[in-house]
LOGURO-799855 format. One record per residue: x, y, z of N, C-alpha, C, O in turn; residue number from 1. Coordinates in Angstrom, 2 decimals, decimal comma. Example, Ala and Ser with C-alpha at 12.3 -4.5 7.8 and 13.67 -1.06 7.14 Angstrom:
! LOGURO-799855
{node {13,19 -5,69 7,80} {12,30 -4,50 7,80} {13,20 -3,30 7,80} {14,24 -3,32 8,46} 1}
{node {12,85 -2,25 7,08} {13,67 -1,06 7,14} {12,90 0,03 7,87} {13,41 1,14 8,04} 2}
***
This chain:
! LOGURO-799855
{node {-28,34 5,29 -12,45} {-29,93 5,55 -11,07} {-29,68 6,30 -10,39} {-28,52 6,60 -10,12} 1}
{node {-30,93 6,95 -9,80} {-30,80 8,14 -9,26} {-30,83 7,32 -7,61} {-31,02 6,14 -7,31} 2}
{node {-30,56 8,51 -6,78} {-30,06 8,25 -5,33} {-31,29 9,24 -4,79} {-31,18 10,45 -4,98} 3}
{node {-32,85 8,54 -3,91} {-33,49 9,78 -3,56} {-33,48 9,96 -2,17} {-33,70 9,10 -1,31} 4}
{node {-33,24 10,96 -2,04} {-33,10 10,79 0,05} {-34,32 11,75 0,35} {-34,18 12,90 -0,06} 5}
{node {-35,41 11,47 0,97} {-36,61 11,62 0,90} {-37,27 12,27 2,93} {-38,37 12,26 3,49} 6}
{node {-35,65 12,79 3,39} {-35,49 13,60 4,85} {-36,21 15,42 4,00} {-36,57 15,73 2,86} 7}
{node {-36,15 15,86 4,78} {-36,94 17,28 4,88} {-36,38 18,01 4,81} {-35,67 17,82 5,80} 8}
{node {-35,85 19,31 4,14} {-34,68 19,85 3,85} {-34,14 20,27 4,65} {-32,91 20,28 4,59} 9}
{node {-34,70 20,73 5,59} {-34,13 21,51 7,53} {-32,99 19,96 8,31} {-32,11 19,94 9,17} 10}
{node {-33,52 19,07 7,57} {-32,35 17,75 8,12} {-31,08 17,41 7,25} {-29,98 17,07 7,68} 11}
{node {-31,57 17,61 5,57} {-30,50 17,30 4,40} {-29,23 18,47 4,61} {-28,01 18,37 4,42} 12}
{node {-30,08 19,61 5,08} {-28,83 20,71 5,57} {-27,67 20,47 6,51} {-26,77 21,20 6,93} 13}
{node {-28,10 18,81 6,76} {-26,65 18,44 8,15} {-25,78 17,57 7,28} {-24,82 16,91 7,68} 14}
{node {-26,20 17,65 6,13} {-25,33 16,66 5,44} {-26,79 15,53 4,63} {-27,94 15,27 4,96} 15}
{node {-25,82 15,14 3,38} {-26,44 13,47 2,10} {-25,30 13,11 1,69} {-24,15 13,54 1,64} 16}
{node {-25,89 12,21 1,41} {-25,08 11,57 0,36} {-24,64 11,74 -0,50} {-25,60 11,68 -1,27} 17}
{node {-23,39 12,03 -1,34} {-22,95 13,28 -2,74} {-24,30 12,25 -3,73} {-24,91 11,19 -3,58} 18}
{node {-24,24 13,03 -4,44} {-24,93 13,00 -5,92} {-26,20 12,82 -5,56} {-26,93 12,57 -6,52} 19}
{node {-26,78 12,87 -4,43} {-28,27 12,31 -4,05} {-28,80 13,38 -4,33} {-28,13 14,26 -4,87} 20}
{node {-30,32 13,60 -3,99} {-31,06 14,55 -4,54} {-32,49 14,33 -3,56} {-32,83 13,22 -3,16} 21}
{node {-33,11 15,36 -3,32} {-34,03 15,85 -2,16} {-35,25 15,77 -3,04} {-35,38 16,31 -4,14} 22}
{node {-36,38 14,77 -2,20} {-37,55 14,76 -2,83} {-38,25 14,68 -1,35} {-38,54 13,49 -1,17} 23}
{node {-38,50 15,19 -0,64} {-38,79 14,91 0,90} {-40,16 13,88 0,68} {-40,90 13,81 -0,31} 24}
{node {-40,20 13,17 1,85} {-41,79 12,05 1,59} {-43,09 13,20 1,96} {-44,27 13,19 1,61} 25}
{node {-42,59 13,82 2,50} {-44,05 15,20 2,76} {-45,14 15,72 1,08} {-46,28 16,05 0,75} 26}
{node {-43,41 15,43 0,39} {-43,89 15,88 -0,97} {-44,16 15,01 -2,23} {-44,67 15,41 -3,28} 27}
{node {-43,64 13,50 -1,89} {-43,25 13,04 -3,21} {-45,23 12,58 -3,61} {-45,68 13,16 -4,60} 28}
{node {-45,75 12,08 -3,21} {-46,75 12,57 -3,82} {-47,73 13,01 -4,61} {-48,45 12,21 -5,21} 29}
{node {-47,85 14,22 -4,71} {-48,01 14,98 -5,10} {-46,95 15,58 -6,24} {-47,33 16,05 -7,31} 30}
{node {-46,00 15,52 -5,96} {-44,65 15,54 -6,94} {-44,66 14,67 -8,10} {-44,35 15,11 -9,20} 31}
{node {-45,05 13,29 -7,88} {-44,70 12,23 -8,99} {-46,06 12,81 -9,72} {-46,01 12,36 -10,87} 32}
{node {-47,34 13,66 -9,57} {-48,60 14,13 -10,37} {-47,84 14,76 -11,34} {-47,98 14,45 -12,53} 33}
{node {-47,09 15,57 -11,00} {-46,88 16,83 -12,04} {-46,22 16,39 -13,19} {-45,45 15,44 -13,10} 34}
{node {-46,46 17,08 -14,48} {-46,17 17,09 -15,50} {-44,33 17,42 -15,56} {-43,94 18,51 -15,14} 35}
{node {-43,35 16,44 -16,08} {-41,58 16,29 -16,35} {-41,03 18,02 -16,29} {-40,10 18,43 -15,59} 36}
{node {-41,80 18,79 -17,12} {-41,38 19,73 -16,65} {-42,01 20,80 -15,69} {-42,07 21,93 -16,16} 37}
{node {-42,31 20,68 -14,90} {-43,16 21,26 -13,39} {-42,26 20,65 -12,35} {-42,26 21,28 -11,30} 38}
{node {-41,53 19,62 -12,37} {-41,30 18,37 -11,84} {-39,61 18,55 -11,18} {-39,11 18,27 -10,09} 39}
{node {-38,88 19,35 -12,90} {-37,83 19,29 -12,81} {-37,79 20,81 -12,48} {-36,71 21,07 -11,94} 40}
{node {-38,67 22,02 -12,61} {-38,65 23,07 -12,42} {-38,62 23,43 -10,34} {-37,99 24,30 -9,75} 41}
{node {-39,41 22,54 -9,86} {-39,69 22,54 -8,55} {-39,04 21,57 -7,92} {-39,36 21,50 -6,73} 42}
{node {-38,15 20,70 -8,31} {-37,16 19,74 -7,64} {-35,66 20,11 -8,40} {-34,73 19,90 -7,63} 43}
{node {-35,31 20,51 -9,50} {-33,85 20,60 -9,32} {-33,33 19,53 -10,46} {-32,31 19,77 -11,11} 44}
{node {-34,04 18,46 -10,64} {-33,61 16,75 -11,09} {-34,88 16,58 -12,19} {-35,89 17,28 -12,05} 45}
{node {-34,79 15,77 -13,11} {-35,40 15,25 -14,64} {-36,72 14,29 -13,25} {-36,15 13,83 -12,26} 46}
{node {-37,84 14,14 -13,30} {-38,82 13,25 -12,55} {-38,17 11,85 -12,98} {-37,60 12,04 -14,05} 47}
{node {-38,08 10,89 -12,68} {-37,64 9,72 -12,28} {-39,01 8,86 -13,72} {-40,23 9,01 -13,77} 48}
{node {-38,17 8,11 -14,56} {-39,07 7,08 -14,80} {-39,30 5,66 -14,49} {-38,72 5,09 -13,57} 49}
{node {-40,33 4,96 -15,42} {-40,73 3,69 -13,95} {-39,99 2,96 -14,89} {-40,78 2,12 -15,32} 50}
{node {-38,80 2,81 -15,49} {-37,66 1,90 -15,36} {-36,42 2,36 -15,03} {-35,38 1,75 -15,29} 51}
{node {-36,50 3,58 -14,38} {-35,31 3,68 -13,89} {-34,96 3,16 -12,49} {-35,74 2,77 -11,62} 52}
{node {-33,33 3,24 -12,46} {-33,30 2,60 -11,13} {-33,19 3,81 -9,89} {-32,39 4,74 -9,84} 53}
{node {-33,82 3,60 -9,35} {-34,36 4,09 -8,16} {-33,72 3,84 -6,21} {-34,43 3,14 -5,50} 54}
{node {-32,92 4,24 -5,83} {-32,01 3,82 -4,55} {-33,05 5,37 -3,84} {-33,31 6,48 -4,31} 55}
{node {-33,41 4,64 -2,43} {-34,51 5,55 -2,08} {-33,87 5,48 0,07} {-33,82 4,52 0,83} 56}
{node {-33,56 6,84 0,26} {-33,12 7,04 1,77} {-32,97 7,43 2,95} {-31,92 8,07 2,90} 57}
{node {-33,27 7,45 3,79} {-33,52 8,72 5,34} {-33,26 8,26 6,18} {-33,25 7,03 6,19} 58}
{node {-32,91 8,98 7,30} {-32,16 8,39 8,46} {-32,52 7,13 9,02} {-31,52 6,51 9,39} 59}
{node {-33,22 6,74 9,16} {-33,39 5,52 9,81} {-33,91 4,09 8,78} {-33,65 2,92 9,06} 60}
{node {-34,72 4,60 7,50} {-35,34 3,72 6,87} {-37,00 3,89 7,01} {-37,62 4,17 5,99} 61}
{node {-37,45 3,78 7,79} {-39,02 3,99 8,25} {-39,69 5,25 6,16} {-40,32 5,08 5,12} 62}
{node {-38,86 6,33 6,90} {-39,79 7,10 5,52} {-39,07 6,37 3,79} {-39,68 6,47 2,73} 63}
{node {-38,19 5,94 3,89} {-37,96 5,48 2,92} {-38,75 3,95 2,85} {-39,55 4,01 1,91} 64}
{node {-38,78 3,29 3,17} {-39,76 2,04 3,03} {-41,23 2,83 2,70} {-41,83 2,36 1,73} 65}
{node {-41,68 3,61 3,18} {-42,59 4,20 3,19} {-42,86 5,16 1,53} {-44,00 5,43 1,14} 66}
{node {-41,69 5,51 0,80} {-41,56 5,99 -0,63} {-41,54 4,92 -1,09} {-42,52 4,53 -1,73} 67}
{node {-40,47 4,14 -0,91} {-40,58 2,58 -1,21} {-41,62 2,25 -1,98} {-41,55 2,31 -3,21} 68}
{node {-43,11 1,73 -1,07} {-43,92 1,53 -1,26} {-44,73 2,09 -2,33} {-44,61 1,63 -3,46} 69}
{node {-45,65 3,17 -2,04} {-45,73 4,27 -2,59} {-45,07 4,36 -4,56} {-45,44 4,78 -5,65} 70}
{node {-43,99 3,70 -3,97} {-43,29 4,21 -6,08} {-43,97 2,81 -6,86} {-44,49 2,74 -7,97} 71}
{node {-43,75 1,78 -5,87} {-44,45 0,71 -6,24} {-45,54 0,54 -7,13} {-45,66 0,02 -8,24} 72}
{node {-46,75 1,44 -5,90} {-47,73 1,24 -6,14} {-47,48 1,59 -7,57} {-47,31 0,80 -8,49} 73}
{node {-47,50 2,96 -7,63} {-47,53 3,89 -9,34} {-46,66 3,12 -10,19} {-46,84 3,54 -11,33} 74}
{node {-45,89 2,29 -10,20} {-45,67 1,59 -11,34} {-44,12 1,73 -11,55} {-43,58 1,63 -12,65} 75}
{node {-43,42 1,98 -10,31} {-42,11 1,93 -9,92} {-40,93 0,58 -9,53} {-40,40 0,38 -8,44} 76}
{node {-40,76 -0,22 -10,80} {-40,63 -1,70 -9,85} {-38,93 -1,82 -9,67} {-38,35 -2,65 -8,98} 77}
{node {-38,35 -0,81 -10,45} {-37,15 -1,25 -10,02} {-36,53 -0,01 -9,31} {-35,80 0,81 -9,88} 78}
{node {-37,02 0,04 -7,67} {-36,47 1,12 -6,57} {-36,44 -0,60 -5,24} {-36,99 -1,69 -5,09} 79}
{node {-35,19 0,47 -4,50} {-35,35 -0,20 -2,96} {-34,83 0,65 -2,60} {-34,47 1,66 -3,19} 80}
{node {-34,64 0,06 -0,64} {-34,35 1,61 -0,11} {-33,02 1,35 0,26} {-32,51 0,31 -0,16} 81}
{node {-32,30 2,19 1,06} {-30,62 2,09 1,94} {-31,50 3,31 2,97} {-32,31 4,15 2,58} 82}
{node {-31,13 3,12 4,03} {-30,70 4,03 5,26} {-29,52 4,52 6,04} {-28,79 3,54 6,18} 83}
{node {-28,89 5,71 6,69} {-27,97 5,37 6,85} {-27,97 5,46 8,13} {-29,13 5,81 8,36} 84}
{node {-27,38 5,37 9,21} {-27,76 6,10 10,94} {-26,70 7,09 11,27} {-25,63 7,43 10,76} 85}
{node {-27,41 7,44 12,34} {-26,27 8,75 12,93} {-26,80 9,67 12,79} {-26,27 10,73 13,10} 86}
***
């Protein structure tokens, strides 16, 4: 399972869920168009496959919802969102 934090890096520096990776919503569309190797080099984790289980989160859930909508439109069917408050 891949846990993706879609907050911006300046938000993530204040804390994140252990084992999550950061892929800001502002970069998601462009990132998912990258070739696998370029994606991994830029974001320091492997580009998710369309059959991979993905959980997306942000602070209040709004950006995570937008990310899930985009991913599902692109064929990522095994994704869900969660959010943290605080």
